[in-house]
C-alpha positions as CSV (number, residue, x, y, z in Angstrom):
1,X,155.1,69.5,138.2
2,X,157.4,72.1,136.6
3,X,157.3,75.8,137.6
4,X,155.6,76.7,134.4
5,X,152.9,74.1,134.9
6,X,152.3,75.3,138.4
7,X,151.9,78.8,137.1
8,X,149.4,77.7,134.4
9,X,147.4,75.7,137.1
10,X,147.3,78.8,139.2
11,X,146.1,80.9,136.3
12,X,143.2,78.6,135.6
13,X,142.0,79.0,139.2
14,X,142.3,82.8,139.0
15,X,140.3,83.2,135.7
16,X,137.8,80.4,136.3
17,X,134.2,81.6,136.9
18,X,131.4,80.1,138.9
19,X,128.9,77.9,137.2
20,X,125.7,79.9,136.6
21,X,122.3,78.2,136.4
22,X,118.8,79.7,135.9
23,X,115.7,77.6,136.3
24,X,112.0,78.1,137.0
25,X,111.6,78.1,140.7
26,X,108.9,77.8,143.4
27,X,106.9,80.7,144.8
28,X,108.6,80.1,148.2
29,X,112.1,80.3,146.8
30,X,111.3,83.6,144.9
31,X,109.6,85.0,148.0
32,X,112.7,84.2,150.1
33,X,114.9,86.1,147.6
34,X,112.6,89.1,147.5
35,X,112.2,89.3,151.3
36,X,116.0,89.1,151.9
37,X,117.6,90.7,148.8
38,X,115.2,93.2,147.3
39,X,114.7,96.7,148.8
40,X,110.9,96.4,148.7
41,X,110.9,93.1,150.8
42,X,107.5,92.2,149.3
43,X,106.3,89.9,146.5
44,X,104.0,91.3,143.8
45,X,100.5,90.0,143.8
46,X,99.9,89.6,140.1
47,X,100.4,86.4,138.1
48,X,104.1,85.7,138.1
49,X,106.8,83.9,136.2
50,X,109.6,83.1,138.7
51,X,113.2,82.3,137.6
52,X,115.6,81.1,140.3
53,X,119.4,81.8,140.0
54,X,122.1,79.5,141.3
55,X,125.8,80.2,141.3
56,X,128.1,77.2,141.8
57,X,125.1,75.3,143.1
58,X,124.2,78.0,145.7
59,X,120.8,79.8,145.4
60,X,121.6,83.5,145.0
61,X,118.2,85.0,144.1
62,X,115.4,85.3,141.6
63,X,114.2,87.3,138.6
64,X,110.4,87.7,138.5
65,X,108.1,88.7,135.7
66,X,104.5,89.8,136.0
67,X,102.6,88.1,133.1
68,X,99.0,88.8,134.1
69,X,96.6,91.6,133.4
70,X,97.2,95.1,134.7
71,X,97.8,98.7,133.6
72,X,101.6,98.2,133.4
73,X,101.2,95.3,131.0
74,X,98.4,96.8,128.9
75,X,99.9,96.7,125.4
76,X,97.4,99.0,123.7
77,X,99.7,102.0,123.9
78,X,102.2,100.2,121.7
79,X,99.7,98.7,119.3
80,X,99.6,95.4,121.1
81,X,96.8,93.4,122.6
82,X,95.5,94.6,125.9
83,X,96.6,91.4,127.6
84,X,99.3,88.8,127.4
85,X,101.5,90.3,124.7
86,X,103.4,92.4,127.2
87,X,105.0,91.4,130.6
88,X,106.7,93.4,133.3
89,X,110.0,92.6,135.0
90,X,108.9,93.3,138.5
91,X,111.7,92.0,140.7
92,X,115.5,91.4,140.4
93,X,116.3,90.1,143.9
94,X,119.9,88.9,144.1
95,X,122.4,88.5,146.9
96,X,126.0,89.7,146.1
97,X,127.6,87.3,143.7
98,X,130.2,87.2,141.0
99,X,128.0,87.0,137.9
100,X,126.9,90.5,136.6
101,X,123.2,91.3,137.1
102,X,122.9,92.3,133.4
103,X,124.0,88.8,132.3
104,X,121.4,87.2,134.6
105,X,118.7,89.4,133.3
106,X,119.7,88.8,129.7
107,X,119.4,85.0,130.2
108,X,116.1,85.4,131.9
109,X,114.8,87.3,128.9
110,X,115.5,84.4,126.7
111,X,113.8,82.0,129.1
112,X,110.6,84.2,129.3
113,X,110.5,84.6,125.5
114,X,110.7,80.8,125.0
115,X,108.1,80.0,127.8
116,X,105.6,82.6,126.6
117,X,105.9,82.8,122.8
118,X,103.0,85.2,122.5
119,X,104.9,87.9,124.4
120,X,106.2,90.7,122.3
121,X,107.4,93.3,124.7
122,X,108.9,93.4,128.3
123,X,108.5,96.6,130.4
124,X,110.2,97.6,133.6
125,X,110.8,100.7,135.8
126,X,113.7,102.0,137.8
127,X,112.6,103.7,141.0
128,X,114.1,107.2,141.3
129,X,113.1,107.4,144.9
130,X,115.4,104.5,145.7
131,X,118.3,106.1,143.9
132,X,118.0,104.0,140.8
133,X,118.4,105.1,137.2
134,X,118.2,101.6,135.5
135,X,121.8,100.5,135.4
136,X,120.9,96.9,134.7
137,X,118.6,97.8,131.8
138,X,121.2,100.0,130.2
139,X,123.8,97.3,130.5
140,X,121.4,94.8,129.0
141,X,120.5,97.0,126.1
142,X,116.9,97.9,126.9
143,X,115.2,100.9,125.3
144,X,114.6,103.9,127.5
145,X,111.3,105.7,127.0
146,X,111.5,108.5,129.6
147,X,110.9,109.5,133.2
148,X,107.4,108.9,134.4
149,X,106.0,110.8,137.4
150,X,103.3,108.9,139.3
151,X,100.2,110.6,140.7
152,X,100.8,109.2,144.2
153,X,103.9,109.4,146.5
154,X,104.8,106.7,148.9
155,X,106.6,106.5,152.2
156,X,109.7,104.7,153.5
157,X,109.1,103.5,157.0
158,X,111.5,101.2,158.8
159,X,113.1,100.4,155.5
160,X,109.8,99.3,153.9
161,X,107.7,101.0,151.2
162,X,104.2,102.0,152.4
163,X,101.5,103.6,150.3
164,X,99.1,106.3,151.5
165,X,96.0,104.1,151.3
166,X,97.7,101.4,153.4
167,X,98.7,103.9,156.1
168,X,95.1,105.3,156.2
169,X,93.5,101.9,156.6
170,X,96.0,100.9,159.2
171,X,96.3,104.1,161.3
172,X,93.3,106.2,160.3
173,X,93.2,110.0,159.7
174,X,96.7,111.5,160.3
175,X,98.5,108.2,159.7
176,X,100.0,109.8,156.5
177,X,101.5,112.8,158.3
178,X,105.3,112.8,158.4
179,X,105.3,114.3,162.0
180,X,103.0,111.5,163.2
181,X,105.0,108.8,161.3
182,X,108.3,110.0,162.8
183,X,106.8,110.2,166.3
184,X,105.0,106.8,166.4
185,X,106.6,104.6,163.7
186,X,110.0,105.6,162.5
187,X,112.1,108.7,163.4
188,X,113.7,108.6,159.9
189,X,110.4,108.0,158.0
190,X,110.2,109.9,154.8
191,X,107.9,110.7,151.9
192,X,109.2,109.8,148.4
193,X,108.0,111.3,145.1
194,X,107.0,108.4,142.9
195,X,109.0,109.1,139.8
196,X,110.3,106.1,137.7
197,X,112.5,105.6,134.7
198,X,110.7,103.6,132.1
199,X,112.5,100.9,130.0
200,X,111.2,98.3,127.5
201,X,112.7,95.3,125.7
202,X,111.2,94.3,122.4
203,X,111.0,90.6,121.6
204,X,110.4,90.7,117.9
205,X,111.3,92.9,114.9
206,X,107.8,94.3,114.5
207,X,107.5,95.8,117.9
208,X,111.2,96.9,117.7
209,X,110.2,99.2,114.7
210,X,107.4,100.7,116.9
211,X,109.6,101.3,119.9
212,X,112.7,102.6,118.1
213,X,111.3,106.1,117.3
214,X,110.2,106.4,121.0
215,X,113.6,105.7,122.4
216,X,115.5,108.4,124.3
217,X,119.1,108.7,125.5
218,X,119.8,106.9,128.7
219,X,119.7,108.9,131.9
220,X,123.0,109.4,133.7
221,X,123.8,109.2,137.4
222,X,125.1,112.5,138.8
223,X,128.9,112.3,139.2
224,X,128.7,113.2,142.9
225,X,126.2,110.4,143.8
226,X,127.1,106.8,144.6
227,X,125.6,103.6,143.3
228,X,123.2,102.0,145.7
229,X,124.4,98.6,147.0
230,X,123.2,95.8,144.6
231,X,121.6,93.9,147.5
232,X,119.0,96.7,147.9
233,X,119.1,98.3,144.5
234,X,118.2,95.4,142.2
235,X,120.8,97.0,140.0
236,X,124.2,95.5,139.3
237,X,127.1,95.6,137.0
238,X,128.9,98.8,135.9
239,X,127.3,101.0,133.2
240,X,129.3,100.8,130.0
241,X,131.4,103.8,129.0
242,X,129.2,104.1,125.9
243,X,125.7,102.9,126.3
244,X,124.6,99.9,124.3
245,X,121.6,101.9,123.1
246,X,123.9,104.3,121.3
247,X,126.3,101.7,120.0
248,X,123.8,100.0,117.7
249,X,120.1,100.1,116.8
250,X,117.5,98.0,118.5
251,X,117.0,95.9,115.4
252,X,120.6,94.8,115.6
253,X,120.2,93.7,119.3
254,X,117.0,91.8,118.3
255,X,118.9,89.9,115.7
256,X,121.5,88.9,118.2
257,X,118.9,87.8,120.7
258,X,117.1,85.7,118.1
259,X,120.4,84.1,117.2
260,X,121.5,83.5,120.8
């Protein structure tokens, strides 16, 4: 082999990328991903559509959609049916890998659209209390609808999210007190204001026209803050220097999705 050929062979190795495969997966596989690679550590309880992710034959996580009934998937606010025209992206649970999270989410959107042809809109939220602003949604071209403040806060205890009602049922009166929590459960326990950034992804031109006037500029992360690790954040890939939302209208993105 000549010196040039050896250099070319080395170049191929350097630029080659791992084989990526997304397939529908079992509940147990999705649960493993969530328990090990998502900051919540818990599976949602609604009806779920579970997509497993493999990189070079190795299982690296799951993308999970909630496709059942519930307030978050009630489409009436957007002129859709109350049920089954809107789904929620509820978990992106991935171990560190080479493939950008935004690419994995984009492929999963095509899969969910094909499997559930009646769906017209996907919704999801980025949890401000966990330091998220929706990096993966911005990188994937979702529409941002604004910051939503929930009526109830929650607690982070031993790295797990706990809700006030759960603490009350488990520990009784006083079980929601920060001094009590820090004395008996976790010295670092904290209460988190439940504010979330709301994103949606239209799946057809009709709902795109409804969503477009509601779209707001993407929120930005403060310059002095750091990006949470992807293994906990469920966010991955760098935010583009100019957001996809500002580069082209939603209807253009829909045309590309339909063609892709």
